[in-house]
Backbone and ligand atoms as CSV (ligand in chain L), in Angstrom:
chain,resi,resn,atom,element,x,y,z
A,1,UNK,N,N,-25.144,1.243,4.429
A,1,UNK,CA,C,-23.951,0.636,5.028
A,1,UNK,C,C,-22.687,1.373,4.554
A,2,UNK,N,N,-21.831,1.706,5.488
A,2,UNK,CA,C,-20.582,2.384,5.127
A,2,UNK,C,C,-19.635,1.392,4.446
A,3,UNK,N,N,-19.150,1.771,3.270
A,3,UNK,CA,C,-18.212,0.885,2.549
A,3,UNK,C,C,-16.798,1.198,3.028
A,4,UNK,N,N,-16.261,0.268,3.826
A,4,UNK,CA,C,-14.901,0.464,4.376
A,4,UNK,C,C,-13.936,-0.512,3.729
A,5,UNK,N,N,-12.792,0.038,3.299
A,5,UNK,CA,C,-11.785,-0.824,2.660
A,5,UNK,C,C,-10.427,-0.627,3.297
A,6,UNK,N,N,-9.601,-1.648,3.120
A,6,UNK,CA,C,-8.210,-1.607,3.591
A,6,UNK,C,C,-7.313,-1.696,2.355
A,7,UNK,N,N,-6.315,-0.850,2.267
A,7,UNK,CA,C,-5.276,-1.025,1.238
A,7,UNK,C,C,-3.967,-1.332,1.988
A,8,UNK,N,N,-3.592,-2.607,1.997
A,8,UNK,CA,C,-2.420,-2.997,2.786
A,8,UNK,C,C,-1.124,-3.000,1.974
A,9,UNK,N,N,-0.031,-2.909,2.684
A,9,UNK,CA,C,1.271,-3.015,2.019
A,9,UNK,C,C,2.372,-2.727,3.007
A,10,UNK,N,N,3.594,-2.906,2.531
A,10,UNK,CA,C,4.748,-2.601,3.377
A,10,UNK,C,C,5.141,-1.132,3.227
A,11,UNK,N,N,4.934,-0.608,2.026
A,11,UNK,CA,C,5.185,0.815,1.730
A,11,UNK,C,C,6.584,1.252,2.180
A,12,UNK,N,N,7.564,0.588,1.621
A,12,UNK,CA,C,8.971,0.857,2.023
A,12,UNK,C,C,9.785,1.410,0.852
A,13,UNK,N,N,9.504,2.602,0.357
A,13,UNK,CA,C,8.490,3.560,0.803
A,13,UNK,C,C,7.291,3.554,-0.158
A,14,UNK,N,N,6.276,4.347,0.187
A,14,UNK,CA,C,5.130,4.530,-0.717
A,14,UNK,C,C,5.632,5.147,-2.027
A,15,UNK,N,N,5.085,4.653,-3.152
A,15,UNK,CA,C,5.445,5.197,-4.470
A,15,UNK,C,C,4.197,5.813,-5.108
A,16,UNK,N,N,4.394,6.452,-6.262
A,16,UNK,CA,C,3.229,6.995,-6.982
A,16,UNK,C,C,2.307,5.882,-7.466
A,17,UNK,N,N,2.859,4.681,-7.646
A,17,UNK,CA,C,2.023,3.533,-8.029
A,17,UNK,C,C,1.066,3.164,-6.908
A,18,UNK,N,N,1.571,3.116,-5.674
A,18,UNK,CA,C,0.692,2.865,-4.520
A,18,UNK,C,C,-0.359,3.968,-4.407
A,19,UNK,N,N,0.119,5.212,-4.559
A,19,UNK,CA,C,-0.774,6.364,-4.380
A,19,UNK,C,C,-1.932,6.318,-5.384
A,20,UNK,N,N,-1.621,5.908,-6.601
A,20,UNK,CA,C,-2.650,5.768,-7.631
A,20,UNK,C,C,-3.745,4.780,-7.173
A,21,UNK,N,N,-3.320,3.661,-6.611
A,21,UNK,CA,C,-4.284,2.646,-6.149
A,21,UNK,C,C,-5.102,3.201,-4.971
A,22,UNK,N,N,-4.430,3.886,-4.048
A,22,UNK,CA,C,-5.129,4.426,-2.870
A,22,UNK,C,C,-6.166,5.468,-3.310
A,23,UNK,N,N,-5.786,6.364,-4.236
A,23,UNK,CA,C,-6.716,7.398,-4.734
A,23,UNK,C,C,-7.936,6.757,-5.388
A,24,UNK,N,N,-7.684,5.720,-6.172
A,24,UNK,CA,C,-8.801,5.080,-6.868
A,24,UNK,C,C,-9.692,4.320,-5.890
A,25,UNK,N,N,-9.087,3.722,-4.880
A,25,UNK,CA,C,-9.886,3.049,-3.847
A,25,UNK,C,C,-10.737,4.081,-3.104
A,26,UNK,N,N,-10.123,5.238,-2.815
A,26,UNK,CA,C,-10.844,6.287,-2.068
A,26,UNK,C,C,-12.033,6.819,-2.862
A,27,UNK,N,N,-11.928,6.792,-4.191
A,27,UNK,CA,C,-13.043,7.305,-4.992
A,27,UNK,C,C,-14.194,6.290,-5.076
A,28,UNK,N,N,-13.922,5.040,-4.742
A,28,UNK,CA,C,-14.979,4.009,-4.821
A,28,UNK,C,C,-15.609,3.701,-3.468
A,29,UNK,N,N,-14.864,4.002,-2.403
A,29,UNK,CA,C,-15.280,3.585,-1.061
A,29,UNK,C,C,-15.628,4.800,-0.199
A,30,UNK,N,N,-16.353,4.557,0.889
A,30,UNK,CA,C,-16.644,5.668,1.808
A,30,UNK,C,C,-15.429,5.968,2.684
A,31,UNK,N,N,-14.811,4.914,3.186
A,31,UNK,CA,C,-13.639,5.087,4.052
A,31,UNK,C,C,-12.552,4.085,3.645
A,32,UNK,N,N,-11.326,4.568,3.589
A,32,UNK,CA,C,-10.200,3.690,3.258
A,32,UNK,C,C,-9.146,3.808,4.361
A,33,UNK,N,N,-8.713,2.677,4.867
A,33,UNK,CA,C,-7.589,2.674,5.805
A,33,UNK,C,C,-6.376,2.076,5.090
A,34,UNK,N,N,-5.332,2.857,4.989
A,34,UNK,CA,C,-4.080,2.327,4.446
A,34,UNK,C,C,-3.383,1.623,5.608
A,35,UNK,N,N,-3.192,0.316,5.455
A,35,UNK,CA,C,-2.617,-0.487,6.529
A,35,UNK,C,C,-1.143,-0.745,6.232
A,36,UNK,N,N,-0.293,-0.154,7.039
A,36,UNK,CA,C,1.154,-0.263,6.815
A,36,UNK,C,C,1.682,-1.421,7.672
A,37,UNK,N,N,2.099,-2.479,6.990
A,37,UNK,CA,C,2.519,-3.697,7.693
A,37,UNK,C,C,3.937,-3.573,8.228
A,38,UNK,N,N,4.149,-4.145,9.408
A,38,UNK,CA,C,5.503,-4.128,9.980
A,38,UNK,C,C,6.466,-4.887,9.064
A,39,UNK,N,N,6.017,-6.007,8.524
A,39,UNK,CA,C,6.810,-6.818,7.566
A,39,UNK,C,C,8.261,-6.975,8.015
A,40,UNK,N,N,8.455,-7.378,9.271
A,40,UNK,CA,C,9.813,-7.481,9.823
A,40,UNK,C,C,10.686,-8.406,8.981
A,41,UNK,N,N,10.093,-9.447,8.411
A,41,UNK,CA,C,10.840,-10.413,7.600
A,41,UNK,C,C,11.459,-9.794,6.354
A,42,UNK,N,N,10.910,-8.652,5.930
A,42,UNK,CA,C,11.454,-7.992,4.731
A,42,UNK,C,C,12.606,-7.038,5.063
A,43,UNK,N,N,12.892,-6.875,6.362
A,43,UNK,CA,C,13.940,-5.954,6.821
A,43,UNK,C,C,13.831,-4.602,6.114
A,44,UNK,N,N,12.717,-3.895,6.330
A,44,UNK,CA,C,12.505,-2.635,5.602
A,44,UNK,C,C,13.587,-1.590,5.877
A,45,UNK,N,N,13.800,-0.747,4.871
A,45,UNK,CA,C,14.763,0.349,5.006
A,45,UNK,C,C,14.257,1.375,6.019
A,46,UNK,N,N,12.973,1.738,5.909
A,46,UNK,CA,C,12.394,2.737,6.810
A,46,UNK,C,C,11.672,2.036,7.966
A,47,UNK,N,N,11.846,2.547,9.193
A,47,UNK,CA,C,11.108,1.966,10.321
A,47,UNK,C,C,9.592,2.130,10.107
A,48,UNK,N,N,8.829,1.274,10.785
A,48,UNK,CA,C,7.376,1.251,10.600
A,48,UNK,C,C,6.725,2.631,10.737
A,49,UNK,N,N,7.049,3.347,11.814
A,49,UNK,CA,C,6.385,4.633,12.054
A,49,UNK,C,C,6.746,5.668,10.993
A,50,UNK,N,N,7.959,5.584,10.475
A,50,UNK,CA,C,8.389,6.502,9.407
A,50,UNK,C,C,7.637,6.181,8.112
A,51,UNK,N,N,7.467,4.883,7.823
A,51,UNK,CA,C,6.711,4.496,6.621
A,51,UNK,C,C,5.273,4.989,6.725
A,52,UNK,N,N,4.683,4.832,7.915
A,52,UNK,CA,C,3.294,5.285,8.109
A,52,UNK,C,C,3.209,6.808,7.998
A,53,UNK,N,N,4.216,7.495,8.545
A,53,UNK,CA,C,4.216,8.966,8.482
A,53,UNK,C,C,4.276,9.441,7.027
A,54,UNK,N,N,5.099,8.781,6.235
A,54,UNK,CA,C,5.227,9.179,4.823
A,54,UNK,C,C,3.927,8.906,4.055
A,55,UNK,N,N,3.275,7.788,4.366
A,55,UNK,CA,C,1.988,7.493,3.704
A,55,UNK,C,C,0.955,8.546,4.118
A,56,UNK,N,N,0.967,8.898,5.398
A,56,UNK,CA,C,0.022,9.906,5.917
A,56,UNK,C,C,0.217,11.233,5.188
A,57,UNK,N,N,1.470,11.629,5.036
A,57,UNK,CA,C,1.773,12.900,4.372
A,57,UNK,C,C,1.355,12.859,2.895
A,58,UNK,N,N,1.620,11.724,2.264
A,58,UNK,CA,C,1.321,11.594,0.821
A,58,UNK,C,C,-0.178,11.526,0.545
A,59,UNK,N,N,-0.961,11.166,1.557
A,59,UNK,CA,C,-2.412,11.009,1.337
A,59,UNK,C,C,-3.227,12.082,2.063
A,60,UNK,N,N,-2.553,13.130,2.551
A,60,UNK,CA,C,-3.280,14.104,3.393
A,60,UNK,C,C,-4.363,14.854,2.613
A,61,UNK,N,N,-4.286,14.841,1.271
A,61,UNK,CA,C,-5.307,15.522,0.455
A,61,UNK,C,C,-6.557,14.655,0.271
A,62,UNK,N,N,-6.552,13.444,0.785
A,62,UNK,CA,C,-7.691,12.538,0.597
A,62,UNK,C,C,-8.478,12.450,1.901
A,63,UNK,N,N,-9.628,13.124,1.978
A,63,UNK,CA,C,-10.318,13.245,3.257
A,63,UNK,C,C,-10.856,11.932,3.829
A,64,UNK,N,N,-11.130,10.949,2.986
A,64,UNK,CA,C,-11.692,9.688,3.519
A,64,UNK,C,C,-10.632,8.594,3.681
A,65,UNK,N,N,-9.355,9.029,3.703
A,65,UNK,CA,C,-8.265,8.059,3.867
A,65,UNK,C,C,-7.565,8.276,5.209
A,66,UNK,N,N,-7.386,7.184,5.949
A,66,UNK,CA,C,-6.585,7.259,7.170
A,66,UNK,C,C,-5.470,6.214,7.066
A,67,UNK,N,N,-4.497,6.348,7.920
A,67,UNK,CA,C,-3.313,5.481,7.826
A,67,UNK,C,C,-3.023,4.879,9.197
A,68,UNK,N,N,-2.812,3.563,9.219
A,68,UNK,CA,C,-2.458,2.910,10.485
A,68,UNK,C,C,-1.396,1.853,10.257
A,69,UNK,N,N,-0.518,1.726,11.228
A,69,UNK,CA,C,0.468,0.642,11.197
A,69,UNK,C,C,-0.192,-0.599,11.789
A,70,UNK,N,N,0.213,-1.788,11.321
A,70,UNK,CA,C,-0.313,-3.014,11.935
A,70,UNK,C,C,0.732,-4.116,11.929
A,71,UNK,N,N,0.558,-5.047,12.884
A,71,UNK,CA,C,1.495,-6.164,12.980
A,71,UNK,C,C,0.717,-7.406,13.411
A,72,UNK,N,N,-0.228,-7.796,12.575
A,72,UNK,CA,C,-1.031,-8.985,12.849
A,72,UNK,C,C,-1.510,-9.530,11.508
A,73,UNK,N,N,-2.356,-10.545,11.534
A,73,UNK,CA,C,-2.915,-11.036,10.274
A,73,UNK,C,C,-3.791,-9.947,9.661
A,74,UNK,N,N,-3.749,-9.848,8.342
A,74,UNK,CA,C,-4.550,-8.824,7.664
A,74,UNK,C,C,-6.043,-9.026,7.929
A,75,UNK,N,N,-6.490,-10.276,7.970
A,75,UNK,CA,C,-7.922,-10.529,8.209
A,75,UNK,C,C,-8.322,-10.021,9.600
A,76,UNK,N,N,-7.426,-10.153,10.575
A,76,UNK,CA,C,-7.745,-9.670,11.929
A,76,UNK,C,C,-7.790,-8.142,11.952
A,77,UNK,N,N,-6.849,-7.526,11.238
A,77,UNK,CA,C,-6.842,-6.057,11.181
A,77,UNK,C,C,-8.121,-5.564,10.503
A,78,UNK,N,N,-8.525,-6.227,9.424
A,78,UNK,CA,C,-9.748,-5.831,8.715
A,78,UNK,C,C,-10.958,-5.944,9.652
A,79,UNK,N,N,-10.996,-7.003,10.445
A,79,UNK,CA,C,-12.100,-7.189,11.402
A,79,UNK,C,C,-12.119,-6.048,12.423
A,80,UNK,N,N,-10.915,-5.715,12.936
A,80,UNK,CA,C,-10.822,-4.603,13.915
A,80,UNK,C,C,-11.391,-3.316,13.341
A,81,UNK,N,N,-11.168,-3.112,12.052
A,81,UNK,CA,C,-11.600,-1.868,11.381
A,81,UNK,C,C,-13.019,-1.967,10.843
A,82,UNK,N,N,-13.638,-3.129,11.000
A,82,UNK,CA,C,-14.975,-3.384,10.452
A,82,UNK,C,C,-14.984,-3.141,8.934
A,83,UNK,N,N,-13.923,-3.574,8.281
A,83,UNK,CA,C,-13.812,-3.425,6.821
A,83,UNK,C,C,-14.082,-4.773,6.162
A,84,UNK,N,N,-14.784,-4.743,5.038
A,84,UNK,CA,C,-15.134,-5.993,4.357
A,84,UNK,C,C,-14.441,-6.136,3.006
A,85,UNK,N,N,-13.627,-5.136,2.676
A,85,UNK,CA,C,-12.971,-5.152,1.369
A,85,UNK,C,C,-11.484,-4.844,1.530
A,86,UNK,N,N,-10.666,-5.621,0.814
A,86,UNK,CA,C,-9.242,-5.309,0.685
A,86,UNK,C,C,-9.050,-4.849,-0.758
A,87,UNK,N,N,-8.370,-3.734,-0.941
A,87,UNK,CA,C,-8.079,-3.283,-2.306
A,87,UNK,C,C,-6.574,-3.401,-2.538
A,88,UNK,N,N,-6.212,-4.076,-3.632
A,88,UNK,CA,C,-4.791,-4.223,-3.968
A,88,UNK,C,C,-4.565,-3.867,-5.429
A,89,UNK,N,N,-3.357,-3.461,-5.730
A,89,UNK,CA,C,-3.000,-3.156,-7.113
A,89,UNK,C,C,-2.421,-4.392,-7.781
A,90,UNK,N,N,-2.686,-4.512,-9.067
A,90,UNK,CA,C,-2.054,-5.571,-9.860
A,90,UNK,C,C,-1.243,-4.883,-10.938
A,91,UNK,N,N,0.057,-5.117,-10.932
A,91,UNK,CA,C,0.885,-4.430,-11.932
A,91,UNK,C,C,1.060,-5.284,-13.174
A,92,UNK,N,N,1.571,-6.458,-13.004
A,92,UNK,CA,C,1.851,-7.299,-14.167
A,92,UNK,C,C,1.420,-8.711,-13.824
A,93,UNK,N,N,1.527,-9.572,-14.799
A,93,UNK,CA,C,1.095,-10.955,-14.608
A,93,UNK,C,C,1.885,-11.621,-13.481
A,94,UNK,N,N,3.105,-11.111,-13.257
A,94,UNK,CA,C,3.943,-11.680,-12.196
A,94,UNK,C,C,3.341,-11.464,-10.809
A,95,UNK,N,N,2.529,-10.420,-10.644
A,95,UNK,CA,C,1.867,-10.194,-9.355
A,95,UNK,C,C,0.749,-11.204,-9.123
A,96,UNK,N,N,0.214,-11.741,-10.238
A,96,UNK,CA,C,-1.040,-12.483,-10.137
A,96,UNK,C,C,-0.943,-13.708,-9.248
A,97,UNK,N,N,0.102,-14.498,-9.428
A,97,UNK,CA,C,0.179,-15.777,-8.714
A,97,UNK,C,C,0.210,-15.570,-7.190
A,98,UNK,N,N,1.027,-14.597,-6.776
A,98,UNK,CA,C,1.130,-14.298,-5.340
A,98,UNK,C,C,-0.211,-13.773,-4.811
A,99,UNK,N,N,-0.808,-12.860,-5.554
A,99,UNK,CA,C,-2.078,-12.274,-5.110
A,99,UNK,C,C,-3.189,-13.326,-5.096
A,100,UNK,N,N,-3.141,-14.241,-6.047
A,100,UNK,CA,C,-4.107,-15.330,-6.128
A,100,UNK,C,C,-4.042,-16.165,-4.848
A,101,UNK,N,N,-2.807,-16.453,-4.426
A,101,UNK,CA,C,-2.579,-17.258,-3.226
A,101,UNK,C,C,-3.054,-16.508,-1.978
A,102,UNK,N,N,-2.677,-15.216,-1.891
A,102,UNK,CA,C,-3.065,-14.389,-0.736
A,102,UNK,C,C,-4.585,-14.270,-0.636
A,103,UNK,N,N,-5.215,-14.064,-1.776
A,103,UNK,CA,C,-6.665,-13.920,-1.804
A,103,UNK,C,C,-7.333,-15.212,-1.321
A,104,UNK,N,N,-6.836,-16.346,-1.814
A,104,UNK,CA,C,-7.424,-17.626,-1.433
A,104,UNK,C,C,-7.255,-17.856,0.070
A,105,UNK,N,N,-6.071,-17.529,0.577
A,105,UNK,CA,C,-5.782,-17.724,1.996
A,105,UNK,C,C,-6.668,-16.823,2.866
A,106,UNK,N,N,-6.733,-15.543,2.485
A,106,UNK,CA,C,-7.536,-14.605,3.273
A,106,UNK,C,C,-9.017,-14.983,3.238
A,107,UNK,N,N,-9.460,-15.503,2.096
A,107,UNK,CA,C,-10.864,-15.900,2.009
A,107,UNK,C,C,-11.148,-17.130,2.857
A,108,UNK,N,N,-10.136,-18.000,2.939
A,108,UNK,CA,C,-10.277,-19.191,3.781
A,108,UNK,C,C,-10.360,-18.777,5.254
A,109,UNK,N,N,-9.574,-17.754,5.598
A,109,UNK,CA,C,-9.558,-17.286,6.994
A,109,UNK,C,C,-10.809,-16.476,7.338
A,110,UNK,N,N,-11.330,-15.751,6.357
A,110,UNK,CA,C,-12.545,-14.957,6.601
A,110,UNK,C,C,-13.340,-14.849,5.300
A,111,UNK,N,N,-14.382,-15.639,5.217
A,111,UNK,CA,C,-15.141,-15.734,3.971
A,111,UNK,C,C,-15.816,-14.407,3.603
A,112,UNK,N,N,-16.066,-13.568,4.615
A,112,UNK,CA,C,-16.782,-12.308,4.349
A,112,UNK,C,C,-15.869,-11.187,3.857
A,113,UNK,N,N,-14.583,-11.461,3.817
A,113,UNK,CA,C,-13.634,-10.437,3.383
A,113,UNK,C,C,-13.374,-10.591,1.881
A,114,UNK,N,N,-13.699,-9.566,1.131
A,114,UNK,CA,C,-13.564,-9.614,-0.330
A,114,UNK,C,C,-12.299,-8.864,-0.743
A,115,UNK,N,N,-11.563,-9.381,-1.724
A,115,UNK,CA,C,-10.413,-8.631,-2.244
A,115,UNK,C,C,-10.732,-8.125,-3.644
A,116,UNK,N,N,-10.502,-6.835,-3.840
A,116,UNK,CA,C,-10.713,-6.224,-5.157
A,116,UNK,C,C,-9.349,-5.818,-5.704
A,117,UNK,N,N,-9.112,-6.146,-6.968
A,117,UNK,CA,C,-7.834,-5.781,-7.594
A,117,UNK,C,C,-8.037,-4.651,-8.592
A,118,UNK,N,N,-7.157,-3.674,-8.508
A,118,UNK,CA,C,-7.177,-2.563,-9.462
A,118,UNK,C,C,-5.908,-2.674,-10.308
A,119,UNK,N,N,-6.091,-2.613,-11.625
A,119,UNK,CA,C,-4.920,-2.700,-12.508
A,119,UNK,C,C,-4.142,-1.391,-12.457
A,120,UNK,N,N,-2.829,-1.495,-12.298
A,120,UNK,CA,C,-1.987,-0.295,-12.349
A,120,UNK,C,C,-1.943,0.225,-13.780
A,121,UNK,N,N,-1.923,1.540,-13.956
A,121,UNK,CA,C,-1.791,2.077,-15.316
A,121,UNK,C,C,-0.381,1.801,-15.859
A,122,UNK,N,N,-0.215,1.835,-17.198
A,122,UNK,CA,C,1.074,1.460,-17.805
A,122,UNK,C,C,2.276,2.179,-17.202
A,123,UNK,N,N,2.102,3.448,-16.842
A,123,UNK,CA,C,3.270,4.191,-16.347
A,123,UNK,C,C,3.766,3.691,-14.992
A,124,UNK,N,N,2.944,2.908,-14.277
A,124,UNK,CA,C,3.380,2.397,-12.979
A,124,UNK,C,C,3.576,0.883,-12.969
A,125,UNK,N,N,3.400,0.256,-14.113
A,125,UNK,CA,C,3.486,-1.211,-14.207
A,125,UNK,C,C,4.831,-1.756,-13.713
A,126,UNK,N,N,5.878,-0.998,-13.944
A,126,UNK,CA,C,7.238,-1.476,-13.664
A,126,UNK,C,C,7.737,-0.994,-12.302
A,127,UNK,N,N,6.941,-0.146,-11.649
A,127,UNK,CA,C,7.424,0.541,-10.444
A,127,UNK,C,C,7.333,-0.354,-9.208
A,128,UNK,N,N,8.335,-0.309,-8.366
A,128,UNK,CA,C,8.244,-0.999,-7.075
A,128,UNK,C,C,9.091,-0.234,-6.070
A,129,UNK,N,N,8.842,-0.497,-4.810
A,129,UNK,CA,C,9.596,0.196,-3.764
A,129,UNK,C,C,11.078,-0.148,-3.849
A,130,UNK,N,N,11.396,-1.419,-4.160
A,130,UNK,CA,C,12.824,-1.791,-4.183
A,130,UNK,C,C,13.552,-1.112,-5.338
A,131,UNK,N,N,12.849,-0.919,-6.478
A,131,UNK,CA,C,13.487,-0.201,-7.592
A,131,UNK,C,C,13.781,1.247,-7.178
A,132,UNK,N,N,12.818,1.847,-6.495
A,132,UNK,CA,C,12.999,3.224,-6.032
A,132,UNK,C,C,14.153,3.308,-5.033
A,133,UNK,N,N,14.216,2.332,-4.116
A,133,UNK,CA,C,15.307,2.336,-3.121
A,133,UNK,C,C,16.659,2.200,-3.814
A,134,UNK,N,N,16.700,1.327,-4.820
A,134,UNK,CA,C,17.975,1.113,-5.526
A,134,UNK,C,C,18.402,2.381,-6.278
A,135,UNK,N,N,17.445,2.991,-6.992
A,135,UNK,CA,C,17.766,4.226,-7.715
A,135,UNK,C,C,18.315,5.275,-6.744
A,136,UNK,N,N,17.609,5.419,-5.609
A,136,UNK,CA,C,18.016,6.434,-4.627
A,136,UNK,C,C,19.395,6.124,-4.054
A,137,UNK,N,N,19.697,4.827,-3.895
A,137,UNK,CA,C,20.992,4.473,-3.299
A,137,UNK,C,C,22.152,4.867,-4.208
A,138,UNK,N,N,21.845,4.996,-5.517
A,138,UNK,CA,C,22.887,5.435,-6.455
A,138,UNK,C,C,22.816,6.939,-6.714
A,139,UNK,N,N,22.006,7.614,-5.929
A,139,UNK,CA,C,21.922,9.069,-6.036
A,139,UNK,C,C,21.061,9.560,-7.189
A,140,UNK,N,N,20.265,8.666,-7.814
A,140,UNK,CA,C,19.411,9.087,-8.932
A,140,UNK,C,C,18.238,9.930,-8.421
A,141,UNK,N,N,17.721,10.769,-9.308
A,141,UNK,CA,C,16.558,11.589,-8.966
A,141,UNK,C,C,15.302,10.719,-9.058
A,142,UNK,N,N,14.612,10.535,-7.943
A,142,UNK,CA,C,13.438,9.651,-7.926
A,142,UNK,C,C,12.126,10.435,-7.871
A,143,UNK,N,N,12.220,11.744,-8.083
A,143,UNK,CA,C,11.039,12.588,-7.857
A,143,UNK,C,C,9.865,12.281,-8.790
A,144,UNK,N,N,10.130,11.661,-9.934
A,144,UNK,CA,C,9.009,11.322,-10.822
A,144,UNK,C,C,8.301,10.027,-10.396
A,145,UNK,N,N,8.886,9.315,-9.447
A,145,UNK,CA,C,8.326,8.020,-9.053
A,145,UNK,C,C,7.635,8.022,-7.684
A,146,UNK,N,N,7.938,9.030,-6.880
A,146,UNK,CA,C,7.449,9.022,-5.487
A,146,UNK,C,C,6.908,10.400,-5.100
A,147,UNK,N,N,6.054,10.454,-4.067
A,147,UNK,CA,C,5.606,11.758,-3.576
A,147,UNK,C,C,6.804,12.574,-3.052
A,148,UNK,N,N,6.708,13.922,-3.079
A,148,UNK,CA,C,7.846,14.763,-2.665
A,148,UNK,C,C,8.387,14.432,-1.274
A,149,UNK,N,N,7.506,14.097,-0.318
A,149,UNK,CA,C,8.001,13.804,1.042
A,149,UNK,C,C,8.905,12.573,1.034
A,150,UNK,N,N,8.624,11.614,0.156
A,150,UNK,CA,C,9.441,10.394,0.079
A,150,UNK,C,C,10.788,10.704,-0.572
A,151,UNK,N,N,10.756,11.527,-1.627
A,151,UNK,CA,C,12.022,11.904,-2.285
A,151,UNK,C,C,12.945,12.560,-1.258
A,152,UNK,N,N,12.349,13.409,-0.418
A,152,UNK,CA,C,13.134,14.099,0.611
A,152,UNK,C,C,13.702,13.091,1.622
A,153,UNK,N,N,12.861,12.161,2.057
A,153,UNK,CA,C,13.296,11.171,3.056
A,153,UNK,C,C,14.403,10.283,2.489
A,154,UNK,N,N,14.280,9.905,1.213
A,154,UNK,CA,C,15.294,9.041,0.604
A,154,UNK,C,C,16.636,9.767,0.463
A,155,UNK,N,N,16.554,11.067,0.222
A,155,UNK,CA,C,17.794,11.844,0.057
A,155,UNK,C,C,18.594,11.883,1.358
A,156,UNK,N,N,17.902,11.681,2.480
A,156,UNK,CA,C,18.581,11.749,3.790
A,156,UNK,C,C,19.168,10.407,4.224
A,157,UNK,N,N,18.751,9.313,3.539
A,157,UNK,CA,C,19.194,7.970,3.975
A,157,UNK,C,C,20.675,7.766,3.656
L,1,LIG,N1,N,2.663,0.356,-7.184
L,1,LIG,C1,C,3.965,0.204,-6.941
L,1,LIG,N2,N,4.492,-0.862,-6.298
L,1,LIG,C2,C,3.649,-1.789,-5.886
L,1,LIG,C3,C,2.273,-1.716,-6.098
L,1,LIG,C4,C,1.790,-0.571,-6.777
L,1,LIG,N3,N,0.503,-0.410,-7.032
L,1,LIG,N4,N,1.702,-2.798,-5.581
L,1,LIG,C5,C,2.682,-3.536,-5.043
L,1,LIG,N5,N,3.857,-2.927,-5.232
L,1,LIG,C6,C,5.182,-3.451,-4.872
L,1,LIG,C7,C,5.737,-2.893,-3.609
L,1,LIG,O1,O,6.399,-1.688,-3.878
L,1,LIG,C8,C,6.679,-3.997,-3.186
L,1,LIG,O2,O,7.855,-3.852,-3.936
L,1,LIG,P1,P,9.267,-4.418,-3.426
L,1,LIG,O3,O,9.086,-5.848,-3.052
L,1,LIG,O4,O,10.087,-4.205,-4.623
L,1,LIG,O5,O,9.696,-3.574,-2.270
L,1,LIG,C9,C,5.996,-5.278,-3.666
L,1,LIG,O6,O,5.073,-4.845,-4.640
L,1,LIG,C10,C,5.318,-6.018,-2.563
L,1,LIG,O7,O,4.475,-5.133,-1.887
L,1,LIG,P2,P,4.223,-5.123,-0.328
L,1,LIG,O8,O,3.769,-3.781,0.032
L,1,LIG,O9,O,5.356,-5.700,0.446
L,1,LIG,O10,O,2.959,-5.941,-0.235
L,1,LIG,P3,P,2.677,-7.452,-0.354
L,1,LIG,O11,O,1.817,-7.627,-1.540
L,1,LIG,O12,O,3.912,-8.262,-0.232
L,1,LIG,O13,O,1.773,-7.673,0.917
L,1,LIG,C11,C,0.915,-7.425,3.058
L,1,LIG,C12,C,2.065,-7.132,2.127
L,1,LIG,C13,C,1.111,-6.541,4.237
L,1,LIG,C14,C,-0.414,-7.097,2.414
L,1,LIG,C15,C,0.912,-8.927,3.408
L,1,LIG,O14,O,2.234,-9.352,3.673
L,1,LIG,C16,C,0.061,-9.178,4.610
L,1,LIG,O15,O,-1.143,-9.296,4.474
L,1,LIG,N6,N,0.707,-9.244,5.815
L,1,LIG,C17,C,0.025,-9.390,7.071
L,1,LIG,C18,C,0.147,-10.817,7.594
L,1,LIG,C19,C,-0.790,-11.676,6.830
L,1,LIG,O16,O,-1.997,-11.580,6.958
L,1,LIG,N7,N,-0.208,-12.555,6.018
L,1,LIG,C20,C,-0.974,-13.421,5.172
L,1,LIG,C21,C,-1.188,-14.733,5.811
L,1,LIG,S1,S,0.306,-15.606,6.156
């Protein structure tokens, strides 16, 4: 059986912390789809297609990873992709409560969908897309936190 997983997120923009989780998911699974959520309620800085393009560029070295935008329930997207696993990163204890709730909800909606959590390494524990956006808005160098294509895109905003 092909092990297919989804790594979902808003990726506004993708950071090295996200990339770490995607790489580790790719090493455990046969196929990984990075699902870039529209997340209209979050009023993202980058439009959906731009976020997906940046994720695609940042993951082009991973042969079993593909990238798709989505705007529906995650359980429905997973069904469309015939994926039975969601892989998410856990950075700090503050992530736990939200992820606990999401996991319970997704399991209620689809009992066959399993969520696996990967702990972020210490160097990415504090990293988030909003921190990166804020640093970039003040003209700080963000190249140590994000893939080069993202640093370039942020410099143009
Ligand atoms: N490294 C760095 N940052 C990380 C990270 C990691 N490994 N993991 C999470 N983050 C950060 C993100 O950068 C983001 O930071 P920000 O808020 O400062 O910008 C924050 O954690 C939240 O991440 P986000 O990508 O927005 O994901 P999420 O955990 O909020 O979930 C979906 C987004 C798409 C998975 C979720 O909203 C979803 O499933 N949506 C589809 C609709 C649905 O099914 N909803 C559930 C039922 S109502």
